[in-house]
VMD Tcl script that draws the C-alpha trace (Angstrom):
set ca {
  {10.88 17.30 -2.14}
  {10.10 13.58 -2.32}
  {9.79 11.79 -5.63}
  {6.40 10.54 -6.73}
  {6.39 6.90 -5.81}
  {2.99 5.91 -7.16}
  {0.41 7.72 -9.23}
  {-3.24 6.87 -9.70}
  {-3.31 4.26 -6.92}
  {-6.40 2.78 -5.33}
  {-6.30 0.77 -2.11}
  {-8.52 0.06 0.89}
  {-8.38 0.86 4.58}
  {-9.56 -2.45 5.98}
  {-9.11 -6.01 4.81}
  {-12.08 -7.81 3.33}
  {-13.59 -10.90 4.97}
  {-14.69 -13.80 2.80}
  {-15.43 -17.39 3.75}
  {-14.83 -19.74 0.85}
  {-13.58 -23.28 0.57}
  {-11.73 -24.86 3.42}
  {-9.16 -27.61 3.03}
  {-10.69 -30.65 4.65}
  {-9.37 -34.12 4.05}
  {-11.53 -34.36 0.94}
  {-10.68 -30.84 -0.16}
  {-14.30 -29.93 -0.98}
  {-15.96 -28.86 2.27}
  {-16.35 -25.32 3.53}
  {-14.72 -24.99 6.95}
  {-13.97 -21.46 8.08}
  {-12.74 -22.74 11.44}
  {-9.94 -24.83 9.98}
  {-6.49 -24.19 11.47}
  {-4.35 -23.22 8.48}
  {-1.10 -23.20 10.48}
  {0.30 -22.98 13.98}
  {3.19 -20.88 15.27}
  {4.55 -22.12 18.61}
  {1.14 -23.70 19.19}
  {-0.83 -20.55 18.38}
  {-3.39 -20.95 15.59}
  {-3.70 -19.07 12.31}
  {-7.20 -19.75 10.98}
  {-8.17 -20.36 7.39}
  {-10.59 -17.44 7.69}
  {-7.59 -15.11 8.06}
  {-6.04 -16.54 4.91}
  {-9.26 -16.11 2.94}
  {-9.55 -12.53 4.13}
  {-6.08 -11.77 2.80}
  {-6.73 -13.52 -0.53}
  {-10.00 -11.63 -0.92}
  {-8.26 -8.33 -0.26}
  {-5.50 -8.96 -2.75}
  {-7.99 -10.15 -5.38}
  {-9.81 -6.82 -5.15}
  {-12.83 -8.41 -3.47}
  {-13.29 -10.93 -6.28}
  {-11.33 -14.11 -5.47}
  {-13.78 -16.21 -7.53}
  {-12.17 -14.67 -10.62}
  {-8.94 -16.53 -9.84}
  {-8.20 -19.85 -11.47}
  {-7.63 -22.82 -9.19}
  {-3.86 -22.63 -9.56}
  {-3.87 -18.88 -8.91}
  {-6.00 -19.36 -5.80}
  {-3.67 -22.06 -4.49}
  {-0.62 -19.84 -4.98}
  {-2.39 -16.85 -3.42}
  {-3.37 -18.86 -0.35}
  {0.14 -20.16 0.19}
  {1.64 -16.69 -0.24}
  {-0.84 -15.02 2.12}
  {-0.38 -17.76 4.73}
  {3.40 -17.48 4.52}
  {3.16 -13.78 5.35}
  {0.69 -14.43 8.16}
  {3.12 -16.96 9.64}
  {6.00 -14.49 9.48}
  {3.79 -11.81 11.02}
  {2.81 -14.10 13.89}
  {6.43 -15.13 14.46}
  {7.49 -11.50 14.74}
  {4.56 -10.61 16.98}
  {5.35 -13.43 19.38}
  {8.97 -12.30 19.56}
  {7.74 -8.78 20.32}
  {5.70 -10.27 23.16}
  {8.75 -12.05 24.55}
  {10.86 -8.89 24.33}
  {8.10 -6.87 26.03}
  {7.69 -4.20 23.36}
  {3.90 -4.43 22.97}
  {1.95 -1.18 22.50}
  {-0.57 0.05 25.01}
  {-4.29 -0.15 24.30}
  {-4.34 3.62 23.86}
  {-1.59 3.41 21.23}
  {-3.53 0.78 19.28}
  {-6.68 2.90 19.38}
  {-4.63 5.91 18.29}
  {-3.30 4.02 15.27}
  {-6.84 3.15 14.19}
  {-7.94 6.75 14.66}
  {-5.02 7.96 12.55}
  {-5.86 5.50 9.76}
  {-9.48 6.61 9.85}
  {-8.50 10.28 9.70}
  {-6.11 9.72 6.80}
  {-8.76 7.81 4.87}
  {-11.33 10.56 5.29}
  {-13.87 8.06 6.69}
  {-16.38 9.08 9.32}
  {-17.04 6.73 12.23}
  {-20.33 5.65 10.66}
  {-18.63 4.94 7.34}
  {-15.98 2.86 9.09}
  {-18.66 0.87 10.92}
  {-20.54 0.22 7.68}
  {-17.30 -0.83 5.97}
  {-16.44 -3.24 8.76}
  {-19.94 -4.71 8.72}
  {-19.85 -5.14 4.94}
  {-16.53 -7.00 5.24}
  {-17.68 -9.14 8.19}
  {-15.04 -7.66 10.46}
  {-15.29 -6.41 14.03}
  {-13.66 -3.41 15.65}
  {-11.83 -5.88 17.89}
  {-10.28 -7.57 14.85}
  {-9.20 -4.21 13.47}
  {-7.72 -3.23 16.84}
  {-5.81 -6.52 17.06}
  {-4.32 -5.91 13.61}
  {-3.22 -2.43 14.68}
  {-1.74 -3.88 17.88}
  {0.32 -6.41 15.92}
  {1.53 -3.76 13.48}
  {2.72 -1.52 16.30}
  {4.32 -4.41 18.22}
  {6.34 -5.52 15.18}
  {7.34 -1.93 14.47}
  {8.48 -1.52 18.10}
  {10.51 -4.72 17.84}
  {12.25 -3.56 14.68}
  {12.90 -0.13 16.19}
  {14.59 -1.77 19.18}
  {17.31 -3.18 16.91}
  {17.34 -0.39 14.35}
  {18.02 2.12 17.09}
  {21.60 0.86 17.26}
  {22.42 2.06 13.72}
  {24.93 4.89 13.44}
  {26.05 6.41 10.12}
  {29.42 8.21 10.15}
  {30.34 11.34 8.19}
  {32.91 9.27 6.29}
  {30.20 6.89 5.07}
  {28.09 9.81 3.87}
  {31.02 11.34 1.98}
  {32.03 8.02 0.42}
  {28.48 7.41 -0.77}
  {28.26 10.85 -2.31}
  {31.64 10.57 -4.06}
  {30.74 7.16 -5.50}
  {27.26 8.25 -6.66}
  {27.57 11.85 -7.79}
  {25.47 11.15 -10.88}
  {22.47 10.53 -8.63}
  {22.58 13.93 -6.99}
  {20.93 16.07 -9.62}
  {17.75 18.06 -9.17}
  {16.04 17.96 -12.54}
  {13.40 20.20 -14.05}
  {9.96 19.22 -12.82}
  {7.05 19.90 -10.47}
  {5.63 18.84 -7.12}
  {1.91 18.17 -7.29}
  {-1.20 17.36 -5.32}
  {-4.23 15.92 -7.05}
  {-7.89 15.05 -6.77}
  {-8.93 12.12 -8.97}
  {-12.38 10.87 -9.95}
  {-12.68 7.45 -11.61}
  {-15.84 6.62 -13.58}
  {-15.34 2.92 -12.79}
  {-17.15 1.35 -9.84}
  {-14.62 1.35 -6.98}
  {-17.06 0.55 -4.16}
  {-15.18 -2.68 -3.35}
  {-11.93 -0.80 -2.70}
  {-13.08 1.16 0.35}
  {-13.29 4.60 -1.32}
  {-16.59 5.30 0.44}
  {-20.12 6.32 -0.35}
  {-19.28 9.08 -2.85}
  {-17.81 6.81 -5.52}
  {-18.63 7.79 -9.10}
  {-19.76 4.71 -11.02}
  {-20.09 5.95 -14.61}
  {-18.94 8.71 -16.94}
  {-21.85 11.05 -16.19}
  {-21.42 10.72 -12.42}
  {-17.66 11.29 -12.72}
  {-18.10 14.47 -14.78}
  {-20.71 15.83 -12.38}
  {-18.54 15.02 -9.36}
  {-15.35 16.60 -10.72}
  {-17.27 19.75 -11.72}
  {-18.74 20.02 -8.22}
  {-15.28 19.61 -6.72}
  {-13.93 22.35 -8.98}
  {-16.72 24.67 -7.83}
  {-15.82 23.94 -4.20}
  {-12.20 24.87 -4.88}
  {-13.25 28.08 -6.62}
  {-15.23 28.86 -3.48}
  {-11.91 28.84 -1.57}
  {-12.28 25.36 -0.09}
  {-9.00 23.89 1.16}
  {-7.52 21.59 -1.50}
  {-6.16 19.00 0.98}
  {-9.46 18.81 2.85}
  {-11.44 18.32 -0.36}
  {-8.94 15.70 -1.56}
  {-9.34 13.67 1.63}
  {-13.12 13.81 1.36}
  {-13.69 13.48 -2.39}
  {-10.69 12.02 -4.23}
  {-10.96 8.42 -5.44}
  {-7.22 7.82 -5.33}
  {-6.78 6.29 -1.89}
  {-2.98 6.44 -1.73}
  {-2.85 10.19 -2.29}
  {-6.05 11.24 -0.53}
  {-4.55 10.09 2.75}
  {-1.87 12.77 2.27}
  {-4.35 15.45 1.23}
  {-3.75 14.66 -2.44}
  {0.05 15.00 -2.28}
  {1.76 12.86 -4.95}
  {5.24 14.35 -4.57}
  {7.78 15.51 -7.15}
  {8.04 14.34 -10.77}
  {10.48 15.35 -13.47}
  {9.25 16.53 -16.83}
  {10.17 13.14 -18.32}
  {8.24 11.31 -15.62}
  {5.14 13.37 -16.34}
  {5.37 12.36 -19.99}
  {5.89 8.70 -19.06}
  {2.71 8.82 -16.97}
  {0.65 10.10 -19.85}
  {0.24 13.74 -18.84}
  {-1.05 15.71 -21.86}
  {1.59 18.04 -23.40}
  {-0.54 21.15 -22.85}
  {-0.93 20.26 -19.16}
  {2.82 19.80 -18.74}
  {3.44 23.10 -20.51}
  {1.01 24.86 -18.19}
  {2.51 23.34 -15.03}
  {6.03 24.33 -16.04}
  {4.92 27.61 -17.61}
  {2.21 30.05 -16.60}
  {0.94 28.32 -13.45}
  {2.18 29.68 -10.13}
  {2.83 27.69 -6.97}
  {-0.52 27.29 -5.22}
  {-2.59 27.38 -8.43}
  {-4.74 24.43 -9.46}
  {-5.86 23.27 -12.88}
  {-9.34 23.01 -14.32}
  {-10.67 19.43 -14.50}
  {-8.65 17.49 -17.06}
  {-9.38 14.00 -18.37}
  {-6.76 11.47 -19.43}
  {-6.06 7.79 -18.83}
  {-9.85 7.38 -18.57}
  {-10.11 9.42 -15.35}
  {-10.70 13.01 -14.29}
  {-8.06 15.03 -12.40}
  {-7.54 18.40 -10.79}
  {-3.87 19.14 -10.02}
  {-2.48 21.69 -7.57}
  {1.04 23.01 -8.18}
  {2.92 22.66 -4.89}
  {6.38 23.56 -6.23}
  {8.26 23.83 -9.51}
  {11.89 23.58 -10.55}
  {12.72 25.09 -13.94}
  {16.47 24.41 -14.03}
  {18.54 21.27 -13.56}
  {20.99 21.62 -10.66}
  {23.99 19.49 -9.64}
  {24.05 19.06 -5.88}
  {27.08 19.05 -3.57}
  {27.54 17.95 0.01}
  {27.05 21.59 0.97}
  {23.57 21.66 -0.60}
  {20.94 22.19 2.12}
  {19.83 18.92 3.72}
  {21.78 16.63 1.40}
  {24.08 15.14 4.06}
  {21.09 14.37 6.25}
  {19.19 12.75 3.41}
  {22.13 10.56 2.42}
  {22.53 9.51 6.05}
  {18.81 8.68 6.22}
  {19.05 6.66 3.02}
  {22.00 4.66 4.35}
  {20.14 4.17 7.62}
  {17.10 2.83 5.76}
  {19.28 0.36 3.86}
  {20.72 -0.97 7.12}
  {17.24 -1.17 8.61}
  {16.13 -3.42 5.76}
  {19.09 -5.72 6.33}
  {18.57 -5.81 10.11}
  {14.84 -6.46 9.68}
  {15.62 -9.36 7.35}
  {18.15 -10.76 9.82}
  {15.67 -10.39 12.68}
  {13.05 -12.27 10.68}
  {15.48 -15.09 9.86}
  {16.48 -15.53 13.50}
  {12.87 -15.43 14.70}
  {11.74 -17.95 12.06}
  {14.58 -20.32 12.91}
  {13.59 -20.27 16.58}
  {9.85 -20.80 15.95}
  {7.93 -24.09 15.78}
  {5.78 -23.83 12.66}
  {3.22 -26.32 11.32}
  {1.68 -25.44 7.93}
  {-1.53 -27.49 7.73}
  {-2.71 -25.79 4.55}
  {0.43 -26.76 2.64}
  {0.23 -30.32 3.99}
  {-3.40 -30.61 2.86}
  {-2.43 -29.48 -0.62}
  {0.25 -32.15 -0.78}
  {-2.31 -34.75 0.33}
  {-4.83 -33.58 -2.31}
  {-2.76 -32.83 -5.42}
  {-5.74 -33.42 -7.72}
  {-7.80 -30.43 -6.55}
  {-5.54 -28.81 -3.93}
  {-8.60 -28.44 -1.69}
  {-9.48 -25.26 -3.52}
  {-13.23 -24.79 -3.94}
  {-16.49 -26.02 -2.39}
  {-18.36 -28.80 -4.15}
  {-20.58 -27.48 -6.92}
  {-18.65 -24.21 -7.39}
  {-17.13 -23.98 -10.83}
  {-13.81 -22.28 -11.41}
  {-13.57 -19.43 -13.89}
  {-12.42 -20.11 -17.39}
  {-8.66 -20.61 -17.43}
  {-7.67 -17.87 -19.82}
  {-4.15 -17.55 -18.42}
  {-1.18 -19.79 -18.95}
  {-0.28 -22.00 -15.96}
  {2.98 -20.12 -15.53}
  {1.21 -16.84 -14.79}
  {0.75 -16.01 -11.16}
  {-1.66 -13.59 -9.44}
  {-0.44 -10.46 -7.79}
  {-0.54 -12.00 -4.36}
  {2.32 -10.28 -2.62}
  {1.31 -9.54 0.97}
  {2.32 -6.59 3.11}
  {5.54 -6.74 5.06}
  {5.13 -7.70 8.72}
  {5.30 -4.11 9.91}
  {3.01 -2.70 7.27}
  {-0.74 -2.04 7.65}
  {-2.96 -4.53 5.90}
  {-3.56 -2.67 2.66}
  {-2.83 -3.28 -0.97}
  {-2.26 -0.98 -3.88}
  {-2.80 -1.22 -7.59}
  {-0.83 1.52 -9.24}
  {0.97 2.81 -12.26}
  {4.36 3.77 -10.78}
  {6.49 6.61 -12.01}
  {9.61 5.08 -13.47}
  {12.74 5.85 -11.46}
  {14.80 8.67 -12.85}
  {17.34 11.11 -11.54}
  {14.61 13.71 -11.12}
  {15.06 13.98 -7.38}
  {18.45 12.83 -6.34}
  {17.72 13.39 -2.70}
  {15.49 10.33 -2.66}
  {17.85 8.09 -4.58}
  {19.95 7.47 -1.51}
  {16.88 5.93 0.08}
  {16.85 3.04 -2.36}
}
mol new
graphics top color blue
foreach p $ca { graphics top sphere $p radius 0.5 }
foreach p [lrange $ca 0 end-1] q [lrange $ca 1 end] { graphics top cylinder $p $q radius 0.2 }
display resetview
């Protein structure tokens, strides 16, 4: 059973398009057609940078201070450059996906999000994106993944390596008391900018009415995973039918689960049961008990599946190293011109940040604070997540080898 990686997360399916200030020689004109950078002569437009900044700012980049916006732009552009470098290498090594594979990736994303075709079209229109842009993003994701797989396919983990890892990390291999859960979450806050869809509750009354209606559906024998995909406002888990994985008893407490709820999950509830609507952390939840473990168990190499999971964890570690090495080699071979960074150096007074007449928000943060502007890895879909993670513990040792 996998460990809960993130609880209560909200993210969006498609990136948001926003045209704000360009970086002209004066640093004050709007120019969405500005070339932010080139990779081997191929352009990365400022519009792409602004789209990424808008996405990572939760659809509200105007709330960033000037220094935060500058840092966010540089960070987003750096990741776009790396992405383009990797894509061009995938082109040279002839590992591009077919058109059908790109369309299939979009269809899978749409299915996991619970969006209908009409909802996707409305979302794209609202974000000033085209289906062609979305398809090109999917194509690049698949191409980079294919390129990484080409090199990662050479990895081989021996039995000796598995045994050595186990013997040196026995303390990790403990299955602790806890539960595996699925959930449906309703947030009274307005999440319309995050891509949740048309059924977003926007106040306390709407949230209570929505969670009660969901509970009635479940009592009418509706499938929990299907309802979660259609109604939950936690994007990260709704894609998996509400599955949030395994958490130890301590992890439940750390995430603010009420004591009576924890007692019920580990007590009278049976696997397959679901709770009544419960409110905590300012949101409403219904939890389904997918599995429970009442005793702590020390695992051995003879425990079912443990060897395979250690081998997979070691494989994943090597993949990360190989992917980093591949990126370094590809970047060293590429010809990169970063116009955005050069413009900032030429305009240190205002960094070319905002159009004339647009005032920056009040600077309530210290200059040393930086926005959460970390972009996706080159092989990851363009999506961000704001979450309260479960703190790592030895609750599910099988996943510890994957770190």
